[in-house]
N, C-alpha and C positions, 0 to 999 in steps of 0.2 A: 580570352578562353571561352566566354559566352558565345561568341559568334562562331567558334569552331567546335562547338559541342558535339555536332554530328560526327566529327572525325575523332573525337576523344571517347565518346560513349555511343556505340551502335552495334546492333547484332550482325550487321553486314560488314564484309571486309572493306578496307580502304582500297585494296587492289588484290586481284586474284587472277590466276591462270588456271582454268578449270576445264577438265576433260569429260565429256559425256561418253561413257564406256560402251553404251549400245551402238552409237553412230560413229564414234571415234573423233567427233568434232571437239575442237579446243576453242575456248572463249578467253579473251583477255580484256578485262575492263575494270572499272571502278564501280561497284554497285552503289556506293554512297553518292557519287556524282550522277549516276543514272537515276537515282531516286529524285534529285533536284530536277532533272529533265522531266521525269514523270509529273512532278508537282507543278511544273510550269506548263504542262500540256504538250511538250515537244516529243514525247515518247510514252511508251506504256510497257508494262511488265507482262511477259508471256506467262502462260499457266504453269509451265515447268519451273519458272523462277519464283513464282508465288508460293509453290509448294515445297521449294528447296529449303532444308534446314541448313543455313549457311555454316554454322560452327560444327555441325555433325552431319555431313551429307551421307546418304546411304552408300555403302562401300560398293555395292553391285552396280550402281548407276553413275556415281560421279567419283572423281578423284582430282585432288588438288595437286598441281605441280609447283605452284608458288602462291603464297597467300600472305597478306599483311593485315592483321586485324588491329582495331583500335585498342588502346590500353584497357578500356572497360568494354567487354563484349556484350553489352546489353543496351537496348534502347530504354528510354524513360517509361514508355507505356507497355513494354514487353513483360509478360507474366511468366515467371519460372515456377511451374508447378512443383518442381522437385525440392524447391527451397523457400517455402512460405515462412516468413517471420523468423528468419535466422539472423543472428547477431554477427558482428565482425569476427569474433573468436570461435563461433560455433562450427561444428563439422557440416560440410556442405557436399551435396551429391553433384558432381561435375562430370560432363561427357565432352568428348571431342576437343575443340578448341576453346571451350568455356573456361574463363578465368574466374577466380573466387569473387564473391560479393564483398568487396573491400570494406564497405561500411554497413553491410547487412542488407536485408530486404524488409518490405512492409508486409502486412497480412496477406496481400494478394500475390506476393512473390516478385514484386517490382523492385529493381536494384536501386538502392538509396543514392549511391554515388552518381548514377546516370540521371536520377531525378534532380539532384542538386545542380548538376551542370546545365540541364535543360531548364531548370527553374530560374537559374541565373540569367539565361537569355530572356525568359519571360519577364522577369522583374526589370531588367535594364530596358527592354523594349517598351514596357508600360511607362517607365520614367521618361524616356527620350520622347515618345509620341505624345504623351499627355502634356508634358511641359512645352513641347513645340506648339501644340494647340493653345496652351495657356499663354505663351509668349506672344504668339500672333495677336490674340485678342487684347491682352493687357497692354502691349506696346502701342497698338492702334488707339485704343480708347484713352490711355494715360497720356500719350503725346498730344492728342487733340485737346483734351481737357486742360493740360498744363500750359499749353502754348496760348490758346484762345482765352482761357479763364472764363469770367462771366461778363466781360466788358469789351472784348475784341471781335466777336463774331456777330455780324448783323445780317439779317435776312429781310427780304421784302415780304410784306403780308401775303403776297400771292404764293410765295414759296412755302410759308407756314401752312397755308390751306393745302397746297399740293402734297406737302409732306404728310399731313395727317390723313388726307385722302388715300395716299399711296400705302400708309401704315394700316389703315382700315381695310383697303382692298386686299393687301397681302394676307393679313390675318383671316379675312373671310375666305378667300380662295384656298388658302393652305390648310386652315384648321377647322373650317366649317364645311364649305362645299367640297373640299378635297380631303376631308378628315378620314374617310374609309380607306382610299388607296395609300395615303401617307401612313396611316396607323398599321396597315398590313405590311408596308415596307420596313417600318421600325420594329414591329413585333418579330418579324423574320430575321432582324439583324442586318438587313441590307441597307446600310448607312450610305453607301456610295450612290445608289440610285436615288435614295431620299434626299441626299445632299445635292445631287445634280438637279433634281426636281425643284427643290426650294431655291437654288441658285438661279436657275433659268427663270423661274417665276419672279424672283426679286429683281432681276436685271430688266425684264419686260415692264414690270410695274414702275421701277425707277426711271426708265426711259419715258414712259407715258406721264409720270408725275413731273418730270422736268419740262416736257413740252407743255404740260398744262400750267405749271408755274410761270413759264415764259409767256405764255398767252395771256394768263390773267394779270401778269405784271405790266401789261400795256394800259391797264385801267388806272386812272390817277389815284383812286383811294387805295388800291392794292399795291401801288409801286412804292409806298412809304416804307422805309426800312425800320425794323424793330430789333432790339438787342436780344440775343439768344444766350441764356445763361447755361452754357454747355458744361462747365466745370461743376456747377451745382447739380445738374441732371446726372452726370456721370458718378459723382460722389454719392448721391442718394441711391443709385442703382447698385453701387458697391456695397453700401450699407445693407441693402435689401438682400443681396446674395450672401453676405457675411452673417446675416441674422438667422440663417438656416444652417444647422450643422451639415457639413459635407457628407459624412457617412449616412446620416438620417435621410438626406435627399437621395442619395444613391440607392440605399436600400428601399426607398419608396418607388424609384423609377424602374430598377432592374426587374422586379417581378412582373411588370407590365409588358416586357419585351420577350417574345417568344424566340427560342433558339439563340439566346445571348451567347456572346463569345468574348474572347480577350479584347477584341477591337471595341466592343461595346463598353468595356470597363475603361479603356484608354480614353475614348471620346468623352465619357461622363466625367472622369477625373480632370481632363483638360478643360472642359467647359465650366468647372466649378473652382478652378485653381488659379484664375488669372488675376484676381483682385490685388493680391500682394504686388505682383509685377506692375499693374496699372498704377498703384500708389507710388512705387519707386520712380517710375517714368514721370509721373505728374509732378512730383517734388523736384526732380532734376530740371524738367522743362520750365517750371515757374522760376527757377534760378537762372537758367541759361537765356531765357527770352529778354532779360534785362541786361545782358551783357553787351559791350560795345559792338562786337562783330555782327550781332544779330540786328542791332539798330542800324548798323551801316548797311547790311544787306537790304533792310527794308527802305532806308533812304535812297538806295540805288534803284529801287523799283522792282526788286524780285518779288515774285508771287509768294503769297504766304505759304502755300503747300510746298513750293520749292525750298523755302527757308526751313520749314520743319524737317523734311526728309533729307536735305543735303547739307544743312548747316547745323541745326540744333540737335536732331535726333542722334547722329553718330556720337556726340559728346555726352549724351544722356544714357547710352547703353551700358557702359562698364558696371554701374551698380546692380544692373539687372542679373549679372552673372551670379551674384550672391544669391539673389532669390531663386534662380534656377537650380543652383546646387542644393539648397534646403528643399526646394519643391520636389526634386527628384527623390530625395529621401522620403518625403511625405507620401509620394505617389507609390513608391515601393512598399511602404508600411500599409498603406490603404489596400493595395492589391492583395497583400498577404492576409490582411484581416478578412477581406471579402472571400478569399479562397478557403480560409480556415472555417468560416461559417457556411461554406458551400453555396455561395451566392455569386452569380456573374459568369464564372468560368464553367465550361462543361465538365461533368464529373470525371471524364477520362483524361483530361489535361493535367499534366503534373506540374505543380508549382510549390514553392516553399510553404505556402499556407496550407495547401492540401496535404503535404507531408506531415505537418504538424497536426492536422486533423486526424490523420491515420494513427499518429502517436497517442492522441487522446482515446481513440477507439481501441487500441491495442492494450493500453494499460501501462502501468508504471515498469513492468518487467522489460518492455521494448524501449529501454532508455536511449538507444542509438536513434530512434525516429524522432525524438524530441531534441536531443543534444545537437546534432550536426545541422539540421535546418535552422535551429534557433541561433547557432553560431554564425551561419551564413547571413541571416537577416541582421544580426547585430554588427558584424564586420562591414556589411554593405552600408548600412545607416551611418556607421561611424566614419567610414571613408568619405561619404558625401558631406556629412557635417563638418569634418576636418577640412574638406576642400572649400566649403563655404567660409569657414573661419579664416582659412589661408587667403582666399581672395579678399575678404574684408580687410585684413591686415595689410595686404598689398596696396589696396586702393586708399587706405587711410593716411592722410598726409602726416598725422602725428607719428606714424611708424616709419616714415621714410627718413 
């Protein structure tokens, strides 16, 4: 329902056959699908379509021969000046093909039902993207820390020097020498360009550091291998992240970003929510690395990374599904809280949190603005929590 919200709540028709009376031309198309084409840059709206009032076209200029409107004839951001702050049972001023505001409107005249549908898409998108980022980071660090532990990874002294050289060079070039251009990209919310810039810089420095480590490794003193306590380093890093409340950290970062958007919120939540997944993966890898089939793969001469990604990690992933389910619930709740206090999302973007904020501003008489968004958040969190509990019971051997 969330992904088809444009076809359920929209001021434009799903399909229409429209005649322009002055010229006699007939048009048959789907304005909603054309909106997608405009958004992707494949088309654009002519001036006459931008000025057209779809559900009440001027009788002397336009005539519908066939039209199919969505069940809710309003978009989430559309303002109905005829019906500001009306309840579900209140009398409403309707014209043309307008349908009633089934759940009422907010003080600006925006339809609450349309806002709930589009807010559902926003909430699920935040949960999916944020937890995808968290899963990527958590699985990578947790798998390496759990498999290698503190006693299985050895590096030459030359590679230690090359690693710290590369780390210093990356931090200097990215955050000192390139602080201004990177800061401008982040403040403008252009995370794609900033990510590409940092990725390209990281790849170049990693290649140079590898060559430097190989060259220095030819020296007898620097060719001696030393143990790398990877598990200890990852766990201390997790403790550092967990020592700072996520909401406090997000509230400290978001005001520094100019023109922040929903994508900013997704990235920040994802970057701060991976620690639980990393702990799950680490615990499973500590158990799996001692199993006979992993020892057999090592005895047959398989490379360590091949054993991790092809043998051990697939069997360590099922418990992560539990953390992902609970993590999506936490991400939805975090986004709703940030929207409620008007931080992160643009003011014009409708979400469940922004609807609750309008309920606070409207007062207790506008009960529908608090009831329906609150129920939407409650049921969504309950579904994800029940999903996590169900996965936990399914994977628990005692329940089989």
